[in-house]
C-alpha positions as a printed NumPy array, in Angstrom:
array([[ 32.684,   9.749,   8.121],
       [ 30.869,   6.741,   6.642],
       [ 28.876,   8.608,   4.026],
       [ 29.31 ,   8.141,   0.25 ],
       [ 28.377,  11.298,  -1.575],
       [ 29.14 ,  10.328,  -5.069],
       [ 31.274,  13.458,  -5.349],
       [ 34.742,  13.446,  -6.98 ],
       [ 37.369,  11.858,  -4.615],
       [ 34.899,  11.459,  -1.814],
       [ 35.318,   7.769,  -0.907],
       [ 34.044,   6.218,   2.163],
       [ 36.434,   4.411,   4.411],
       [ 36.577,   0.711,   4.485],
       [ 34.342,  -0.773,   7.284],
       [ 36.337,  -2.262,  10.169],
       [ 35.905,  -5.963,  10.676],
       [ 35.777,  -7.14 ,  14.211],
       [ 36.837, -10.6  ,  15.231],
       [ 33.34 , -11.628,  16.179],
       [ 31.42 , -13.772,  13.484],
       [ 28.34 , -11.672,  14.225],
       [ 30.107,  -8.424,  13.097],
       [ 31.269,  -9.968,   9.828],
       [ 29.875,  -8.812,   6.465],
       [ 26.725, -10.793,   5.452],
       [ 28.216, -12.197,   2.221],
       [ 31.505, -12.631,   0.426],
       [ 34.961, -11.443,   1.526],
       [ 37.989, -13.16 ,   2.811],
       [ 37.092, -12.343,   6.318],
       [ 34.122, -14.683,   6.231],
       [ 35.912, -17.98 ,   5.838],
       [ 34.976, -19.23 ,   9.351],
       [ 31.287, -18.889,   8.898],
       [ 29.181, -21.112,  11.249],
       [ 26.983, -23.801,   9.573],
       [ 23.57 , -22.839,   8.274],
       [ 21.016, -22.614,  11.139],
       [ 18.157, -25.123,  11.455],
       [ 15.229, -23.063,  10.292],
       [ 12.546, -25.301,  12.073],
       [ 14.45 , -25.138,  15.313],
       [ 14.813, -21.345,  15.033],
       [ 11.075, -20.943,  14.257],
       [ 10.081, -22.978,  17.267],
       [ 12.564, -21.116,  19.352],
       [ 11.27 , -17.738,  18.289],
       [  7.692, -18.994,  18.835],
       [  8.588, -20.016,  22.352],
       [ 10.467, -16.863,  23.012],
       [  7.622, -14.607,  21.886],
       [  4.677, -16.59 ,  23.147],
       [  3.484, -13.926,  25.502],
       [  3.507, -11.288,  22.807],
       [  1.647, -13.611,  20.496],
       [ -0.898, -14.166,  23.216],
       [ -1.517, -10.491,  23.513],
       [ -2.036, -10.311,  19.833],
       [ -4.786, -12.988,  19.887],
       [ -7.71 , -10.515,  20.832],
       [ -6.676,  -8.12 ,  18.018],
       [ -6.475, -10.936,  15.448],
       [ -9.876, -12.252,  16.642],
       [-11.505,  -8.83 ,  16.205],
       [ -9.943,  -8.525,  12.723],
       [-11.285, -11.87 ,  11.692],
       [-14.747, -11.13 ,  13.276],
       [-15.299,  -7.687,  11.63 ],
       [-13.088,  -7.82 ,   8.592],
       [-13.351, -11.359,   7.219],
       [-16.502, -12.952,   8.512],
       [-18.619, -10.288,   6.739],
       [-17.001, -11.242,   3.456],
       [-19.391, -14.276,   3.614],
       [-22.168, -11.735,   2.746],
       [-20.764, -11.408,  -0.713],
       [-22.595, -14.696,  -1.541],
       [-25.796, -12.715,  -2.226],
       [-24.071, -11.583,  -5.39 ],
       [-25.03 , -15.003,  -6.729],
       [-28.483, -15.099,  -5.289],
       [-31.817, -13.34 ,  -5.763],
       [-31.601, -12.022,  -2.213],
       [-34.873, -10.848,  -0.411],
       [-34.595,  -9.068,   2.851],
       [-37.49 , -10.971,   4.324],
       [-35.724, -14.258,   3.669],
       [-32.29 , -15.264,   4.997],
       [-29.279, -15.363,   2.828],
       [-29.401, -19.171,   2.76 ],
       [-33.122, -19.216,   1.897],
       [-32.791, -16.86 ,  -1.095],
       [-32.728, -18.707,  -4.473],
       [-29.431, -19.094,  -6.356],
       [-29.307, -17.189,  -9.663],
       [-25.729, -17.802, -10.664],
       [-24.114, -14.942, -12.589],
       [-27.378, -13.345, -13.377],
       [-26.574, -10.421, -11.093],
       [-23.351,  -9.68 , -13.037],
       [-25.318,  -8.939, -16.275],
       [-25.319,  -5.219, -15.57 ],
       [-21.502,  -5.35 , -15.784],
       [-20.949,  -7.731, -18.652],
       [-23.788,  -6.478, -20.85 ],
       [-22.853,  -2.857, -20.367],
       [-25.87 ,  -1.3  , -18.527],
       [-25.803,   2.401, -19.547],
       [-26.134,   3.529, -15.95 ],
       [-23.315,   1.333, -14.762],
       [-21.104,   2.455, -17.592],
       [-21.704,   6.012, -16.765],
       [-20.884,   5.464, -13.154],
       [-17.808,   3.544, -14.124],
       [-16.458,   6.361, -16.475],
       [-17.18 ,   9.034, -13.817],
       [-15.354,   6.97 , -11.2  ],
       [-12.322,   6.407, -13.388],
       [-12.076,  10.098, -14.346],
       [-12.347,  11.256, -10.865],
       [ -9.716,   8.704,  -9.677],
       [ -7.458,   9.714, -12.413],
       [ -7.642,  13.448, -11.598],
       [ -7.139,  12.791,  -7.895],
       [ -4.1  ,  10.474,  -8.469],
       [ -2.459,  13.069, -10.882],
       [ -3.394,  16.308,  -8.994],
       [ -4.136,  15.293,  -5.37 ],
       [ -1.534,  12.707,  -4.618],
       [  1.593,  14.841,  -5.241],
       [  0.3  ,  17.713,  -3.142],
       [  1.011,  16.223,   0.312],
       [  4.578,  15.451,  -0.855],
       [  5.101,  19.059,  -2.07 ],
       [  3.648,  20.326,   1.256],
       [  5.845,  18.022,   3.261],
       [  8.986,  19.236,   1.351],
       [  7.977,  22.848,   1.904],
       [  7.321,  22.308,   5.63 ],
       [ 10.625,  20.621,   5.934],
       [ 12.364,  23.549,   4.404],
       [ 11.082,  25.933,   7.047],
       [ 13.843,  26.902,   9.49 ],
       [ 11.659,  28.038,  12.371],
       [ 10.158,  25.07 ,  14.261],
       [  7.514,  27.265,  15.817],
       [  6.187,  28.389,  12.437],
       [  6.524,  24.898,  11.167],
       [  4.326,  23.449,  13.916],
       [  1.791,  26.343,  13.569],
       [  1.426,  25.779,   9.713],
       [  1.146,  21.979,  10.36 ],
       [ -1.607,  22.449,  12.867],
       [ -3.546,  24.826,  10.618],
       [ -3.199,  22.322,   7.677],
       [ -4.353,  19.27 ,   9.841],
       [ -7.496,  20.891,  11.138],
       [ -9.779,  20.312,   8.072],
       [ -9.21 ,  16.626,   8.128],
       [-11.188,  16.393,  11.39 ],
       [-14.301,  17.875,   9.876],
       [-16.997,  15.588,   8.487],
       [-17.911,  15.788,   4.816],
       [-21.258,  17.273,   5.904],
       [-19.46 ,  20.321,   7.393],
       [-17.045,  20.589,   4.465],
       [-19.813,  20.597,   1.911],
       [-21.778,  23.187,   3.874],
       [-18.753,  25.433,   4.14 ],
       [-18.178,  25.253,   0.292],
       [-21.875,  26.029,  -0.321],
       [-21.78 ,  28.976,   1.929],
       [-18.562,  30.315,   0.523],
       [-18.876,  29.502,  -3.246],
       [-22.567,  28.909,  -3.84 ],
       [-24.676,  31.175,  -6.005],
       [-25.85 ,  33.08 ,  -2.9  ],
       [-22.621,  32.465,  -1.008],
       [-20.334,  35.06 ,   0.612],
       [-17.949,  35.373,  -2.387],
       [-20.67 ,  35.756,  -5.065],
       [-22.674,  38.264,  -2.906],
       [-19.413,  40.284,  -2.4  ],
       [-18.6  ,  39.935,  -6.082],
       [-21.927,  41.279,  -7.224],
       [-21.612,  44.26 ,  -4.999],
       [-18.231,  45.105,  -6.445],
       [-19.046,  44.158, -10.136],
       [-16.266,  41.545, -10.407],
       [-16.401,  38.042, -11.781],
       [-18.398,  35.421,  -9.977],
       [-17.671,  31.793,  -9.121],
       [-20.38 ,  29.31 ,  -8.886],
       [-18.879,  25.906,  -8.264],
       [-22.052,  24.522,  -6.632],
       [-24.695,  22.988,  -8.878],
       [-22.703,  23.145, -12.078],
       [-22.269,  19.691, -13.718],
       [-19.275,  20.828, -15.835],
       [-17.48 ,  21.976, -12.626],
       [-18.365,  18.935, -10.451],
       [-15.014,  17.245, -10.639],
       [-13.19 ,  20.608,  -9.985],
       [-15.388,  21.022,  -6.868],
       [-14.799,  17.64 ,  -5.315],
       [-11.187,  17.679,  -6.072],
       [-10.859,  21.139,  -4.395],
       [-12.726,  19.8  ,  -1.379],
       [-10.393,  16.669,  -1.114],
       [ -7.28 ,  18.906,  -1.376],
       [ -8.605,  21.338,   1.248],
       [ -9.588,  18.595,   3.666],
       [ -6.877,  15.96 ,   3.363],
       [ -3.836,  17.403,   1.78 ],
       [ -2.355,  18.651,   5.135],
       [ -3.158,  15.397,   6.833],
       [ -1.458,  13.435,   4.036],
       [  1.863,  15.196,   4.861],
       [  2.304,  13.359,   8.198],
       [  3.745,  10.119,   6.646],
       [  6.025,  12.056,   4.331],
       [  7.354,  14.259,   7.127],
       [  8.01 ,  11.277,   9.283],
       [ 10.001,   9.801,   6.426],
       [ 11.902,  12.99 ,   5.78 ],
       [ 12.793,  13.205,   9.564],
       [ 14.633,   9.911,   9.327],
       [ 17.023,  11.091,   6.605],
       [ 20.528,  11.391,   8.096],
       [ 21.776,  14.969,   8.375],
       [ 25.226,  13.822,   7.376],
       [ 23.872,  13.219,   3.77 ],
       [ 22.791,  16.842,   3.556],
       [ 26.179,  17.951,   4.877],
       [ 27.955,  15.807,   2.351],
       [ 26.026,  17.441,  -0.502],
       [ 26.746,  20.829,   0.888],
       [ 30.51 ,  20.049,   1.086],
       [ 30.289,  19.069,  -2.606],
       [ 28.862,  22.5  ,  -3.317],
       [ 25.173,  21.423,  -3.68 ],
       [ 22.438,  23.876,  -2.775],
       [ 18.884,  23.164,  -1.44 ],
       [ 17.681,  21.947,  -4.849],
       [ 20.431,  19.364,  -5.123],
       [ 19.844,  18.273,  -1.493],
       [ 16.194,  17.757,  -2.438],
       [ 16.864,  15.943,  -5.66 ],
       [ 19.772,  13.722,  -4.432],
       [ 18.965,  13.147,  -0.809],
       [ 15.316,  13.848,   0.22 ],
       [ 13.46 ,  12.481,  -2.677],
       [ 15.523,   9.252,  -2.99 ],
       [ 15.092,   8.788,   0.762],
       [ 11.208,   8.91 ,   0.615],
       [ 10.821,   7.128,  -2.658],
       [  9.871,   3.878,  -0.935],
       [  7.08 ,   5.623,   0.985],
       [  5.769,   7.392,  -2.084],
       [  5.537,   4.066,  -3.933],
       [  3.919,   2.356,  -0.984],
       [  1.212,   4.947,  -0.657],
       [  0.741,   5.118,  -4.427],
       [  0.176,   1.327,  -4.532],
       [ -2.373,   1.686,  -1.719],
       [ -4.097,   4.497,  -3.61 ],
       [ -4.396,   2.364,  -6.696],
       [ -6.207,  -0.212,  -4.544],
       [ -8.902,   2.376,  -3.887],
       [ -9.062,   3.627,  -7.564],
       [-12.667,   2.53 ,  -7.833],
       [-13.611,   4.077,  -4.465],
       [-13.806,   7.872,  -4.681],
       [-15.854,   8.644,  -1.582],
       [-19.633,   7.965,  -1.157],
       [-20.561,  10.469,   1.531],
       [-18.946,  13.526,  -0.275],
       [-20.453,  12.849,  -3.698],
       [-23.972,  11.737,  -2.399],
       [-24.277,  15.004,  -0.431],
       [-23.769,  17.022,  -3.616],
       [-25.554,  14.703,  -6.113],
       [-28.949,  16.392,  -6.127],
       [-27.874,  19.851,  -7.516],
       [-25.77 ,  18.525, -10.351],
       [-27.766,  15.272, -11.246],
       [-26.688,  11.724, -11.636],
       [-25.35 ,  12.054, -15.155],
       [-22.319,  14.077, -13.964],
       [-22.028,  12.782, -10.298],
       [-22.965,   9.088, -10.307],
       [-19.918,   6.972,  -9.383],
       [-19.817,   3.253,  -8.438],
       [-20.304,   3.896,  -4.711],
       [-23.505,   5.937,  -5.367],
       [-24.66 ,   3.514,  -7.995],
       [-24.439,   0.596,  -5.564],
       [-26.545,   2.616,  -3.093],
       [-29.09 ,   4.03 ,  -5.58 ],
       [-29.567,   0.948,  -7.756],
       [-29.037,  -1.72 ,  -4.973],
       [-30.344,  -0.392,  -1.725],
       [-32.846,   2.138,  -2.943],
       [-33.892,   0.113,  -5.937],
       [-34.108,  -3.186,  -4.122],
       [-31.532,  -4.892,  -6.414],
       [-29.419,  -6.313,  -3.516],
       [-27.838,  -9.076,  -5.45 ],
       [-26.805,  -6.743,  -8.341],
       [-25.282,  -4.153,  -5.945],
       [-23.387,  -6.888,  -4.23 ],
       [-22.042,  -8.076,  -7.565],
       [-20.803,  -4.617,  -8.479],
       [-19.191,  -4.218,  -5.025],
       [-17.588,  -7.564,  -5.455],
       [-16.108,  -6.814,  -8.796],
       [-14.946,  -3.484,  -7.485],
       [-13.079,  -5.175,  -4.617],
       [-11.494,  -7.782,  -6.933],
       [-10.255,  -5.1  ,  -9.403],
       [ -8.75 ,  -3.139,  -6.497],
       [ -6.955,  -6.214,  -5.176],
       [ -5.645,  -7.064,  -8.691],
       [ -4.384,  -3.465,  -9.081],
       [ -2.543,  -3.579,  -5.755],
       [ -0.917,  -6.916,  -6.647],
       [  0.044,  -5.654, -10.114],
       [  1.44 ,  -2.35 ,  -8.763],
       [  3.373,  -4.214,  -6.108],
       [  4.829,  -6.594,  -8.765],
       [  5.997,  -3.48 , -10.717],
       [  7.582,  -2.079,  -7.564],
       [  9.518,  -5.275,  -7.012],
       [ 10.789,  -5.068, -10.608],
       [ 12.197,  -1.629,  -9.925],
       [ 13.841,  -2.803,  -6.718],
       [ 11.335,  -1.415,  -4.286],
       [  9.749,  -3.387,  -1.363],
       [  6.26 ,  -2.298,  -2.087],
       [  3.286,  -3.218,   0.157],
       [  4.809,  -6.658,   0.983],
       [  8.17 ,  -8.266,   0.318],
       [  8.827, -10.985,  -2.244],
       [  8.563, -14.574,  -0.843]])
């Protein structure tokens, strides 16, 4: 068995070395003395291009659509440097330089309030929401009955397919002041819960909604990663006397560590995006002081208020900050030996 458990006296056998150069170890070793000369990279690149030309042609329409709908609209960010007027075209609107960025650099109170709310909500969701799909995936993986496992998975996935309009309506009918629970609580003289319309409980409300809607869906990637873990590793830990907790700590978590870091990096890229639709639908009862985030600020101040250039400036800065966070987190992942979102060049 070619599994190294780290247990006392459990050494893995030496790998057999075949006579073919292709089967030799990639580096070092006395068996690698007859290594072939270094390949010509240019020749190999053209050879691979010629070999995969039909696959590359199949990818051309997809690449064209990505460029058309993902990159060409980026040109619209130019209105962040213009006094954009809808009745004029982008190119006819006058240039104003960095004037639209004044609300960011001079500390506009409404912008600062939206930024603080956004950062607080993002921090809460990263700390509380991000680990929940991992815990759910580990619990589902521990279920012995495949039938029960599939049933629980299906139940957990269902809320993800509901729109935020339906989710908000369900919470209002269940936990609102005149909702089902509070009506029943008044009839039985027990404590009431009014999560709807209370500014102090707004973050609790939207965090609960995010967990209910997307925690089950988030388990898919982790379950896929867990399913790829070799059963021999669990058997090796069991032979060493390890129980389920040791299998979890020494096998499962290390096996999915790369996936966890990858998703965390992607989550950091969206740290300034906490969901427009969910928050905008519930903004009226709690007021902007407690619920204004950057997404709703861009809409209320830019689109409703007619400040198109300023809203584009905020959106541009938000995207740049997200990109820098992804690059920084990816660099840290490389320092810890993880692959991250992309490999080092």
